Structures are given as structure tokens and as C-alpha cells.
PDBQT receptor file of N, H, CA, C and O in Angstrom, charges set to zero:
ATOM      1  N   MET A   1     124.527 175.048  44.593  1.00  0.00    +0.000 N 
ATOM      2  CA  MET A   1     123.259 174.410  44.891  1.00  0.00    +0.000 C 
ATOM      3  C   MET A   1     122.517 174.122  43.586  1.00  0.00    +0.000 C 
ATOM      4  O   MET A   1     122.745 174.803  42.586  1.00  0.00    +0.000 OA
ATOM      5  N   GLY A   2     121.664 173.158  43.586  1.00  0.00    +0.000 N 
ATOM      6  H   GLY A   2     121.480 172.606  44.399  1.00  0.00    +0.000 HD
ATOM      7  CA  GLY A   2     120.962 172.803  42.377  1.00  0.00    +0.000 C 
ATOM      8  C   GLY A   2     121.748 171.837  41.506  1.00  0.00    +0.000 C 
ATOM      9  O   GLY A   2     121.316 171.510  40.401  1.00  0.00    +0.000 OA
ATOM     10  N   GLU A   3     122.894 171.375  41.989  1.00  0.00    +0.000 N 
ATOM     11  H   GLU A   3     123.245 171.641  42.887  1.00  0.00    +0.000 HD
ATOM     12  CA  GLU A   3     123.711 170.435  41.226  1.00  0.00    +0.000 C 
ATOM     13  C   GLU A   3     123.091 169.047  41.315  1.00  0.00    +0.000 C 
ATOM     14  O   GLU A   3     122.685 168.609  42.391  1.00  0.00    +0.000 OA
ATOM     15  N   VAL A   4     123.021 168.358  40.182  1.00  0.00    +0.000 N 
ATOM     16  H   VAL A   4     123.350 168.714  39.308  1.00  0.00    +0.000 HD
ATOM     17  CA  VAL A   4     122.452 167.024  40.136  1.00  0.00    +0.000 C 
ATOM     18  C   VAL A   4     123.596 166.020  40.170  1.00  0.00    +0.000 C 
ATOM     19  O   VAL A   4     124.535 166.109  39.379  1.00  0.00    +0.000 OA
ATOM     20  N   ILE A   5     123.513 165.082  41.075  1.00  0.00    +0.000 N 
ATOM     21  H   ILE A   5     122.750 165.010  41.717  1.00  0.00    +0.000 HD
ATOM     22  CA  ILE A   5     124.518 164.031  41.181  1.00  0.00    +0.000 C 
ATOM     23  C   ILE A   5     123.877 162.743  40.705  1.00  0.00    +0.000 C 
ATOM     24  O   ILE A   5     122.845 162.321  41.227  1.00  0.00    +0.000 OA
ATOM     25  N   ARG A   6     124.493 162.122  39.712  1.00  0.00    +0.000 N 
ATOM     26  H   ARG A   6     125.332 162.465  39.289  1.00  0.00    +0.000 HD
ATOM     27  CA  ARG A   6     123.944 160.910  39.126  1.00  0.00    +0.000 C 
ATOM     28  C   ARG A   6     124.673 159.703  39.689  1.00  0.00    +0.000 C 
ATOM     29  O   ARG A   6     125.903 159.668  39.692  1.00  0.00    +0.000 OA
ATOM     30  N   PHE A   7     123.930 158.716  40.163  1.00  0.00    +0.000 N 
ATOM     31  H   PHE A   7     122.930 158.745  40.161  1.00  0.00    +0.000 HD
ATOM     32  CA  PHE A   7     124.518 157.480  40.666  1.00  0.00    +0.000 C 
ATOM     33  C   PHE A   7     124.976 156.638  39.490  1.00  0.00    +0.000 C 
ATOM     34  O   PHE A   7     124.216 156.407  38.549  1.00  0.00    +0.000 OA
ATOM     35  N   VAL A   8     126.220 156.180  39.545  1.00  0.00    +0.000 N 
ATOM     36  H   VAL A   8     126.836 156.367  40.310  1.00  0.00    +0.000 HD
ATOM     37  CA  VAL A   8     126.760 155.300  38.516  1.00  0.00    +0.000 C 
ATOM     38  C   VAL A   8     127.174 154.005  39.203  1.00  0.00    +0.000 C 
ATOM     39  O   VAL A   8     128.041 153.994  40.077  1.00  0.00    +0.000 OA
ATOM     40  N   SER A   9     126.544 152.928  38.793  1.00  0.00    +0.000 N 
ATOM     41  H   SER A   9     125.840 152.936  38.083  1.00  0.00    +0.000 HD
ATOM     42  CA  SER A   9     126.825 151.640  39.430  1.00  0.00    +0.000 C 
ATOM     43  C   SER A   9     128.237 151.160  39.106  1.00  0.00    +0.000 C 
ATOM     44  O   SER A   9     128.850 151.590  38.129  1.00  0.00    +0.000 OA
ATOM     45  N   LYS A  10     128.726 150.275  39.937  1.00  0.00    +0.000 N 
ATOM     46  H   LYS A  10     128.228 149.926  40.731  1.00  0.00    +0.000 HD
ATOM     47  CA  LYS A  10     130.065 149.719  39.748  1.00  0.00    +0.000 C 
ATOM     48  C   LYS A  10     130.157 148.993  38.404  1.00  0.00    +0.000 C 
ATOM     49  O   LYS A  10     131.170 149.096  37.713  1.00  0.00    +0.000 OA
ATOM     50  N   SER A  11     129.114 148.266  38.035  1.00  0.00    +0.000 N 
ATOM     51  H   SER A  11     128.290 148.183  38.596  1.00  0.00    +0.000 HD
ATOM     52  CA  SER A  11     129.136 147.530  36.766  1.00  0.00    +0.000 C 
ATOM     53  C   SER A  11     129.158 148.489  35.569  1.00  0.00    +0.000 C 
ATOM     54  O   SER A  11     129.798 148.205  34.557  1.00  0.00    +0.000 OA
ATOM     55  N   GLU A  12     128.459 149.622  35.686  1.00  0.00    +0.000 N 
ATOM     56  H   GLU A  12     127.939 149.852  36.508  1.00  0.00    +0.000 HD
ATOM     57  CA  GLU A  12     128.465 150.595  34.600  1.00  0.00    +0.000 C 
ATOM     58  C   GLU A  12     129.840 151.250  34.447  1.00  0.00    +0.000 C 
ATOM     59  O   GLU A  12     130.296 151.489  33.328  1.00  0.00    +0.000 OA
ATOM     60  N   ARG A  13     130.499 151.539  35.575  1.00  0.00    +0.000 N 
ATOM     61  H   ARG A  13     130.129 151.345  36.483  1.00  0.00    +0.000 HD
ATOM     62  CA  ARG A  13     131.862 152.089  35.529  1.00  0.00    +0.000 C 
ATOM     63  C   ARG A  13     132.824 151.088  34.908  1.00  0.00    +0.000 C 
ATOM     64  O   ARG A  13     133.677 151.461  34.103  1.00  0.00    +0.000 OA
ATOM     65  N   GLU A  14     132.692 149.815  35.278  1.00  0.00    +0.000 N 
ATOM     66  H   GLU A  14     131.999 149.512  35.932  1.00  0.00    +0.000 HD
ATOM     67  CA  GLU A  14     133.554 148.769  34.739  1.00  0.00    +0.000 C 
ATOM     68  C   GLU A  14     133.325 148.606  33.242  1.00  0.00    +0.000 C 
ATOM     69  O   GLU A  14     134.276 148.417  32.484  1.00  0.00    +0.000 OA
ATOM     70  N   ARG A  15     132.077 148.678  32.819  1.00  0.00    +0.000 N 
ATOM     71  H   ARG A  15     131.304 148.832  33.435  1.00  0.00    +0.000 HD
ATOM     72  CA  ARG A  15     131.751 148.582  31.393  1.00  0.00    +0.000 C 
ATOM     73  C   ARG A  15     132.414 149.709  30.614  1.00  0.00    +0.000 C 
ATOM     74  O   ARG A  15     133.008 149.470  29.563  1.00  0.00    +0.000 OA
ATOM     75  N   ALA A  16     132.320 150.929  31.120  1.00  0.00    +0.000 N 
ATOM     76  H   ALA A  16     131.838 151.123  31.974  1.00  0.00    +0.000 HD
ATOM     77  CA  ALA A  16     132.941 152.079  30.458  1.00  0.00    +0.000 C 
ATOM     78  C   ALA A  16     134.459 151.925  30.408  1.00  0.00    +0.000 C 
ATOM     79  O   ALA A  16     135.088 152.275  29.409  1.00  0.00    +0.000 OA
ATOM     80  N   ARG A  17     135.051 151.401  31.487  1.00  0.00    +0.000 N 
ATOM     81  H   ARG A  17     134.541 151.117  32.299  1.00  0.00    +0.000 HD
ATOM     82  CA  ARG A  17     136.502 151.196  31.522  1.00  0.00    +0.000 C 
ATOM     83  C   ARG A  17     136.930 150.152  30.490  1.00  0.00    +0.000 C 
ATOM     84  O   ARG A  17     137.926 150.337  29.790  1.00  0.00    +0.000 OA
ATOM     85  N   LEU A  18     136.176 149.057  30.398  1.00  0.00    +0.000 N 
ATOM     86  H   LEU A  18     135.367 148.906  30.967  1.00  0.00    +0.000 HD
ATOM     87  CA  LEU A  18     136.507 148.014  29.439  1.00  0.00    +0.000 C 
ATOM     88  C   LEU A  18     136.354 148.492  28.003  1.00  0.00    +0.000 C 
ATOM     89  O   LEU A  18     137.157 148.128  27.144  1.00  0.00    +0.000 OA
ATOM     90  N   ILE A  19     135.342 149.298  27.730  1.00  0.00    +0.000 N 
ATOM     91  H   ILE A  19     134.690 149.594  28.428  1.00  0.00    +0.000 HD
ATOM     92  CA  ILE A  19     135.153 149.846  26.387  1.00  0.00    +0.000 C 
ATOM     93  C   ILE A  19     136.324 150.748  26.017  1.00  0.00    +0.000 C 
ATOM     94  O   ILE A  19     136.848 150.667  24.906  1.00  0.00    +0.000 OA
ATOM     95  N   ALA A  20     136.738 151.612  26.953  1.00  0.00    +0.000 N 
ATOM     96  H   ALA A  20     136.312 151.678  27.856  1.00  0.00    +0.000 HD
ATOM     97  CA  ALA A  20     137.862 152.508  26.689  1.00  0.00    +0.000 C 
ATOM     98  C   ALA A  20     139.146 151.706  26.459  1.00  0.00    +0.000 C 
ATOM     99  O   ALA A  20     139.935 152.034  25.572  1.00  0.00    +0.000 OA
ATOM    100  N   GLU A  21     139.351 150.665  27.253  1.00  0.00    +0.000 N 
ATOM    101  H   GLU A  21     138.710 150.400  27.973  1.00  0.00    +0.000 HD
ATOM    102  CA  GLU A  21     140.548 149.830  27.094  1.00  0.00    +0.000 C 
ATOM    103  C   GLU A  21     140.527 149.103  25.751  1.00  0.00    +0.000 C 
ATOM    104  O   GLU A  21     141.548 149.043  25.066  1.00  0.00    +0.000 OA
ATOM    105  N   ALA A  22     139.387 148.557  25.374  1.00  0.00    +0.000 N 
ATOM    106  H   ALA A  22     138.557 148.605  25.931  1.00  0.00    +0.000 HD
ATOM    107  CA  ALA A  22     139.268 147.856  24.095  1.00  0.00    +0.000 C 
ATOM    108  C   ALA A  22     139.488 148.813  22.933  1.00  0.00    +0.000 C 
ATOM    109  O   ALA A  22     140.129 148.452  21.946  1.00  0.00    +0.000 OA
ATOM    110  N   ARG A  23     138.964 150.029  23.041  1.00  0.00    +0.000 N 
ATOM    111  H   ARG A  23     138.444 150.322  23.843  1.00  0.00    +0.000 HD
ATOM    112  CA  ARG A  23     139.148 151.030  21.982  1.00  0.00    +0.000 C 
ATOM    113  C   ARG A  23     140.625 151.387  21.832  1.00  0.00    +0.000 C 
ATOM    114  O   ARG A  23     141.115 151.535  20.713  1.00  0.00    +0.000 OA
ATOM    115  N   ALA A  24     141.340 151.527  22.956  1.00  0.00    +0.000 N 
ATOM    116  H   ALA A  24     140.941 151.407  23.865  1.00  0.00    +0.000 HD
ATOM    117  CA  ALA A  24     142.772 151.841  22.913  1.00  0.00    +0.000 C 
ATOM    118  C   ALA A  24     143.554 150.700  22.257  1.00  0.00    +0.000 C 
ATOM    119  O   ALA A  24     144.461 150.949  21.462  1.00  0.00    +0.000 OA
ATOM    120  N   ILE A  25     143.209 149.460  22.582  1.00  0.00    +0.000 N 
ATOM    121  H   ILE A  25     142.472 149.259  23.228  1.00  0.00    +0.000 HD
ATOM    122  CA  ILE A  25     143.877 148.313  21.974  1.00  0.00    +0.000 C 
ATOM    123  C   ILE A  25     143.593 148.276  20.481  1.00  0.00    +0.000 C 
ATOM    124  O   ILE A  25     144.507 148.060  19.684  1.00  0.00    +0.000 OA
ATOM    125  N   TYR A  26     142.352 148.482  20.094  1.00  0.00    +0.000 N 
ATOM    126  H   TYR A  26     141.610 148.657  20.741  1.00  0.00    +0.000 HD
ATOM    127  CA  TYR A  26     141.972 148.488  18.678  1.00  0.00    +0.000 C 
ATOM    128  C   TYR A  26     142.755 149.554  17.923  1.00  0.00    +0.000 C 
ATOM    129  O   TYR A  26     143.286 149.295  16.843  1.00  0.00    +0.000 OA
ATOM    130  N   ASP A  27     142.825 150.755  18.496  1.00  0.00    +0.000 N 
ATOM    131  H   ASP A  27     142.394 150.965  19.373  1.00  0.00    +0.000 HD
ATOM    132  CA  ASP A  27     143.540 151.848  17.837  1.00  0.00    +0.000 C 
ATOM    133  C   ASP A  27     145.042 151.585  17.751  1.00  0.00    +0.000 C 
ATOM    134  O   ASP A  27     145.700 152.067  16.829  1.00  0.00    +0.000 OA
ATOM    135  N   SER A  28     145.596 150.820  18.709  1.00  0.00    +0.000 N 
ATOM    136  H   SER A  28     145.061 150.428  19.458  1.00  0.00    +0.000 HD
ATOM    137  CA  SER A  28     147.021 150.512  18.631  1.00  0.00    +0.000 C 
ATOM    138  C   SER A  28     147.298 149.479  17.537  1.00  0.00    +0.000 C 
ATOM    139  O   SER A  28     148.384 149.472  16.957  1.00  0.00    +0.000 OA
ATOM    140  N   ILE A  29     146.325 148.607  17.252  1.00  0.00    +0.000 N 
ATOM    141  H   ILE A  29     145.444 148.614  17.724  1.00  0.00    +0.000 HD
ATOM    142  CA  ILE A  29     146.492 147.598  16.211  1.00  0.00    +0.000 C 
ATOM    143  C   ILE A  29     146.121 148.157  14.843  1.00  0.00    +0.000 C 
ATOM    144  O   ILE A  29     146.825 147.919  13.862  1.00  0.00    +0.000 OA
ATOM    145  N   PHE A  30     145.022 148.898  14.777  1.00  0.00    +0.000 N 
ATOM    146  H   PHE A  30     144.450 149.091  15.574  1.00  0.00    +0.000 HD
ATOM    147  CA  PHE A  30     144.532 149.484  13.532  1.00  0.00    +0.000 C 
ATOM    148  C   PHE A  30     144.479 151.002  13.692  1.00  0.00    +0.000 C 
ATOM    149  O   PHE A  30     143.416 151.551  13.984  1.00  0.00    +0.000 OA
ATOM    150  N   PRO A  31     145.609 151.688  13.505  1.00  0.00    +0.000 N 
ATOM    151  CA  PRO A  31     145.606 153.140  13.695  1.00  0.00    +0.000 C 
ATOM    152  C   PRO A  31     144.659 153.827  12.708  1.00  0.00    +0.000 C 
ATOM    153  O   PRO A  31     144.449 153.333  11.600  1.00  0.00    +0.000 OA
ATOM    154  N   PRO A  32     144.095 154.954  13.106  1.00  0.00    +0.000 N 
ATOM    155  CA  PRO A  32     143.206 155.692  12.201  1.00  0.00    +0.000 C 
ATOM    156  C   PRO A  32     143.944 156.076  10.931  1.00  0.00    +0.000 C 
ATOM    157  O   PRO A  32     145.141 156.362  10.974  1.00  0.00    +0.000 OA
ATOM    158  N   ALA A  33     143.246 156.087   9.799  1.00  0.00    +0.000 N 
ATOM    159  H   ALA A  33     142.274 155.854   9.765  1.00  0.00    +0.000 HD
ATOM    160  CA  ALA A  33     143.854 156.401   8.509  1.00  0.00    +0.000 C 
ATOM    161  C   ALA A  33     144.364 157.839   8.477  1.00  0.00    +0.000 C 
ATOM    162  O   ALA A  33     145.423 158.111   7.911  1.00  0.00    +0.000 OA
ATOM    163  N   ASP A  34     143.612 158.763   9.085  1.00  0.00    +0.000 N 
ATOM    164  H   ASP A  34     142.752 158.542   9.544  1.00  0.00    +0.000 HD
ATOM    165  CA  ASP A  34     143.979 160.173   9.076  1.00  0.00    +0.000 C 
ATOM    166  C   ASP A  34     143.886 160.713  10.497  1.00  0.00    +0.000 C 
ATOM    167  O   ASP A  34     142.800 161.102  10.928  1.00  0.00    +0.000 OA
ATOM    168  N   PRO A  35     144.992 160.749  11.240  1.00  0.00    +0.000 N 
ATOM    169  CA  PRO A  35     144.949 161.217  12.631  1.00  0.00    +0.000 C 
ATOM    170  C   PRO A  35     144.449 162.650  12.775  1.00  0.00    +0.000 C 
ATOM    171  O   PRO A  35     143.934 163.011  13.833  1.00  0.00    +0.000 OA
ATOM    172  N   ALA A  36     144.587 163.474  11.743  1.00  0.00    +0.000 N 
ATOM    173  H   ALA A  36     145.006 163.182  10.883  1.00  0.00    +0.000 HD
ATOM    174  CA  ALA A  36     144.142 164.865  11.823  1.00  0.00    +0.000 C 
ATOM    175  C   ALA A  36     142.617 164.957  11.906  1.00  0.00    +0.000 C 
ATOM    176  O   ALA A  36     142.089 165.891  12.509  1.00  0.00    +0.000 OA
ATOM    177  N   SER A  37     141.909 164.005  11.312  1.00  0.00    +0.000 N 
ATOM    178  H   SER A  37     142.338 163.246  10.823  1.00  0.00    +0.000 HD
ATOM    179  CA  SER A  37     140.440 164.057  11.327  1.00  0.00    +0.000 C 
ATOM    180  C   SER A  37     139.858 163.366  12.556  1.00  0.00    +0.000 C 
ATOM    181  O   SER A  37     138.650 163.434  12.784  1.00  0.00    +0.000 OA
ATOM    182  N   GLU A  38     140.697 162.703  13.351  1.00  0.00    +0.000 N 
ATOM    183  H   GLU A  38     141.678 162.647  13.165  1.00  0.00    +0.000 HD
ATOM    184  CA  GLU A  38     140.225 162.005  14.557  1.00  0.00    +0.000 C 
ATOM    185  C   GLU A  38     139.649 163.007  15.559  1.00  0.00    +0.000 C 
ATOM    186  O   GLU A  38     140.263 164.041  15.823  1.00  0.00    +0.000 OA
ATOM    187  N   GLY A  39     138.487 162.710  16.111  1.00  0.00    +0.000 N 
ATOM    188  H   GLY A  39     137.988 161.871  15.897  1.00  0.00    +0.000 HD
ATOM    189  CA  GLY A  39     137.904 163.548  17.152  1.00  0.00    +0.000 C 
ATOM    190  C   GLY A  39     137.127 164.746  16.651  1.00  0.00    +0.000 C 
ATOM    191  O   GLY A  39     136.925 165.706  17.395  1.00  0.00    +0.000 OA
ATOM    192  N   GLN A  40     136.686 164.710  15.403  1.00  0.00    +0.000 N 
ATOM    193  H   GLN A  40     136.850 163.931  14.798  1.00  0.00    +0.000 HD
ATOM    194  CA  GLN A  40     135.904 165.827  14.882  1.00  0.00    +0.000 C 
ATOM    195  C   GLN A  40     134.408 165.557  14.954  1.00  0.00    +0.000 C 
ATOM    196  O   GLN A  40     133.614 166.223  14.290  1.00  0.00    +0.000 OA
ATOM    197  N   GLY A  41     134.034 164.581  15.760  1.00  0.00    +0.000 N 
ATOM    198  H   GLY A  41     134.679 164.040  16.300  1.00  0.00    +0.000 HD
ATOM    199  CA  GLY A  41     132.607 164.325  15.951  1.00  0.00    +0.000 C 
ATOM    200  C   GLY A  41     132.028 163.320  14.986  1.00  0.00    +0.000 C 
ATOM    201  O   GLY A  41     130.855 162.967  15.099  1.00  0.00    +0.000 OA
ATOM    202  N   LYS A  42     132.828 162.845  14.026  1.00  0.00    +0.000 N 
ATOM    203  H   LYS A  42     133.782 163.133  13.934  1.00  0.00    +0.000 HD
ATOM    204  CA  LYS A  42     132.340 161.856  13.080  1.00  0.00    +0.000 C 
ATOM    205  C   LYS A  42     132.864 160.489  13.485  1.00  0.00    +0.000 C 
ATOM    206  O   LYS A  42     134.077 160.302  13.576  1.00  0.00    +0.000 OA
ATOM    207  N   PRO A  43     131.973 159.524  13.731  1.00  0.00    +0.000 N 
ATOM    208  CA  PRO A  43     132.446 158.185  14.057  1.00  0.00    +0.000 C 
ATOM    209  C   PRO A  43     133.179 157.577  12.862  1.00  0.00    +0.000 C 
ATOM    210  O   PRO A  43     132.799 157.810  11.714  1.00  0.00    +0.000 OA
ATOM    211  N   THR A  44     134.217 156.808  13.128  1.00  0.00    +0.000 N 
ATOM    212  H   THR A  44     134.525 156.619  14.061  1.00  0.00    +0.000 HD
ATOM    213  CA  THR A  44     134.959 156.134  12.080  1.00  0.00    +0.000 C 
ATOM    214  C   THR A  44     134.085 155.037  11.499  1.00  0.00    +0.000 C 
ATOM    215  O   THR A  44     133.313 154.404  12.219  1.00  0.00    +0.000 OA
ATOM    216  N   ALA A  45     134.205 154.812  10.201  1.00  0.00    +0.000 N 
ATOM    217  H   ALA A  45     134.832 155.326   9.617  1.00  0.00    +0.000 HD
ATOM    218  CA  ALA A  45     133.418 153.779   9.541  1.00  0.00    +0.000 C 
ATOM    219  C   ALA A  45     133.651 152.436  10.214  1.00  0.00    +0.000 C 
ATOM    220  O   ALA A  45     134.790 152.055  10.484  1.00  0.00    +0.000 OA
ATOM    221  N   GLY A  46     132.563 151.724  10.483  1.00  0.00    +0.000 N 
ATOM    222  H   GLY A  46     131.638 152.034  10.264  1.00  0.00    +0.000 HD
ATOM    223  CA  GLY A  46     132.674 150.409  11.086  1.00  0.00    +0.000 C 
ATOM    224  C   GLY A  46     132.672 150.426  12.608  1.00  0.00    +0.000 C 
ATOM    225  O   GLY A  46     132.704 149.363  13.229  1.00  0.00    +0.000 OA
ATOM    226  N   ARG A  47     132.635 151.590  13.218  1.00  0.00    +0.000 N 
ATOM    227  H   ARG A  47     132.609 152.453  12.714  1.00  0.00    +0.000 HD
ATOM    228  CA  ARG A  47     132.633 151.665  14.685  1.00  0.00    +0.000 C 
ATOM    229  C   ARG A  47     131.361 152.347  15.161  1.00  0.00    +0.000 C 
ATOM    230  O   ARG A  47     130.845 153.260  14.517  1.00  0.00    +0.000 OA
ATOM    231  N   THR A  48     130.883 151.895  16.273  1.00  0.00    +0.000 N 
ATOM    232  H   THR A  48     131.302 151.153  16.796  1.00  0.00    +0.000 HD
ATOM    233  CA  THR A  48     129.721 152.517  16.898  1.00  0.00    +0.000 C 
ATOM    234  C   THR A  48     130.196 153.415  18.024  1.00  0.00    +0.000 C 
ATOM    235  O   THR A  48     131.016 153.005  18.845  1.00  0.00    +0.000 OA
ATOM    236  N   PHE A  49     129.689 154.634  18.067  1.00  0.00    +0.000 N 
ATOM    237  H   PHE A  49     129.022 154.967  17.399  1.00  0.00    +0.000 HD
ATOM    238  CA  PHE A  49     130.070 155.568  19.117  1.00  0.00    +0.000 C 
ATOM    239  C   PHE A  49     129.271 155.261  20.374  1.00  0.00    +0.000 C 
ATOM    240  O   PHE A  49     128.044 155.166  20.335  1.00  0.00    +0.000 OA
ATOM    241  N   VAL A  50     129.978 155.107  21.488  1.00  0.00    +0.000 N 
ATOM    242  H   VAL A  50     130.974 155.184  21.520  1.00  0.00    +0.000 HD
ATOM    243  CA  VAL A  50     129.337 154.904  22.786  1.00  0.00    +0.000 C 
ATOM    244  C   VAL A  50     129.889 155.969  23.713  1.00  0.00    +0.000 C 
ATOM    245  O   VAL A  50     131.092 156.024  23.967  1.00  0.00    +0.000 OA
ATOM    246  N   SER A  51     129.001 156.817  24.216  1.00  0.00    +0.000 N 
ATOM    247  H   SER A  51     128.023 156.772  24.010  1.00  0.00    +0.000 HD
ATOM    248  CA  SER A  51     129.456 157.883  25.104  1.00  0.00    +0.000 C 
ATOM    249  C   SER A  51     129.810 157.306  26.469  1.00  0.00    +0.000 C 
ATOM    250  O   SER A  51     129.478 156.160  26.771  1.00  0.00    +0.000 OA
ATOM    251  N   ARG A  52     130.486 158.105  27.291  1.00  0.00    +0.000 N 
ATOM    252  H   ARG A  52     130.756 159.036  27.046  1.00  0.00    +0.000 HD
ATOM    253  CA  ARG A  52     130.926 157.631  28.608  1.00  0.00    +0.000 C 
ATOM    254  C   ARG A  52     129.756 157.241  29.501  1.00  0.00    +0.000 C 
ATOM    255  O   ARG A  52     129.915 156.403  30.389  1.00  0.00    +0.000 OA
ATOM    256  N   ASP A  53     128.579 157.834  29.282  1.00  0.00    +0.000 N 
ATOM    257  H   ASP A  53     128.450 158.514  28.561  1.00  0.00    +0.000 HD
ATOM    258  CA  ASP A  53     127.447 157.490  30.141  1.00  0.00    +0.000 C 
ATOM    259  C   ASP A  53     126.646 156.305  29.571  1.00  0.00    +0.000 C 
ATOM    260  O   ASP A  53     125.555 156.001  30.053  1.00  0.00    +0.000 OA
ATOM    261  N   GLY A  54     127.184 155.656  28.565  1.00  0.00    +0.000 N 
ATOM    262  H   GLY A  54     128.070 155.903  28.173  1.00  0.00    +0.000 HD
ATOM    263  CA  GLY A  54     126.524 154.484  28.013  1.00  0.00    +0.000 C 
ATOM    264  C   GLY A  54     125.330 154.803  27.124  1.00  0.00    +0.000 C 
ATOM    265  O   GLY A  54     124.557 153.912  26.772  1.00  0.00    +0.000 OA
ATOM    266  N   GLY A  55     125.179 156.075  26.761  1.00  0.00    +0.000 N 
ATOM    267  H   GLY A  55     125.806 156.799  27.047  1.00  0.00    +0.000 HD
ATOM    268  CA  GLY A  55     124.073 156.471  25.908  1.00  0.00    +0.000 C 
ATOM    269  C   GLY A  55     122.818 156.861  26.666  1.00  0.00    +0.000 C 
ATOM    270  O   GLY A  55     121.778 157.099  26.051  1.00  0.00    +0.000 OA
ATOM    271  N   ASN A  56     122.892 156.930  27.975  1.00  0.00    +0.000 N 
ATOM    272  H   ASN A  56     123.737 156.737  28.474  1.00  0.00    +0.000 HD
ATOM    273  CA  ASN A  56     121.735 157.335  28.762  1.00  0.00    +0.000 C 
ATOM    274  C   ASN A  56     121.467 158.826  28.560  1.00  0.00    +0.000 C 
ATOM    275  O   ASN A  56     122.389 159.641  28.575  1.00  0.00    +0.000 OA
ATOM    276  N   LEU A  57     120.220 159.162  28.376  1.00  0.00    +0.000 N 
ATOM    277  H   LEU A  57     119.471 158.499  28.364  1.00  0.00    +0.000 HD
ATOM    278  CA  LEU A  57     119.853 160.545  28.149  1.00  0.00    +0.000 C 
ATOM    279  C   LEU A  57     119.276 161.199  29.395  1.00  0.00    +0.000 C 
ATOM    280  O   LEU A  57     118.889 162.367  29.356  1.00  0.00    +0.000 OA
ATOM    281  N   SER A  58     119.214 160.470  30.492  1.00  0.00    +0.000 N 
ATOM    282  H   SER A  58     119.528 159.522  30.524  1.00  0.00    +0.000 HD
ATOM    283  CA  SER A  58     118.630 161.029  31.709  1.00  0.00    +0.000 C 
ATOM    284  C   SER A  58     119.604 161.892  32.463  1.00  0.00    +0.000 C 
ATOM    285  O   SER A  58     119.262 162.436  33.513  1.00  0.00    +0.000 OA
TER     286      SER A  58
């Protein structure tokens, strides 16, 4: 009880899916320079970090 359920519109889900797909394509064409440092919380130079919720803080 007390769990908050957030409504996510169909367009927002589609946007997140397209961003993830584009990121995967980009990474397949331009692999990261150092795979060991990937995912340490630092955005790669030239890329903007977009969280799965689109940056919403609510």
C-alpha cells in the first residue's frame, strides 16, 4: 500500500523506445572508445543523457 503508479502515455513510451533504438544503432556504428568506462554515470562527450522517464522529476 502507498505505492504510486505513474501514468505513461503511449507517445511517451514510443519516444523512449525510439531513443533506445537510436542509441543502440549509434553505438553499433560508433562503438565507445573504452567499453570498461561505459555505464559509470558519466555521459560520453557529445551525447546528452536522457533518462527513461524523459527527465521528469515528478
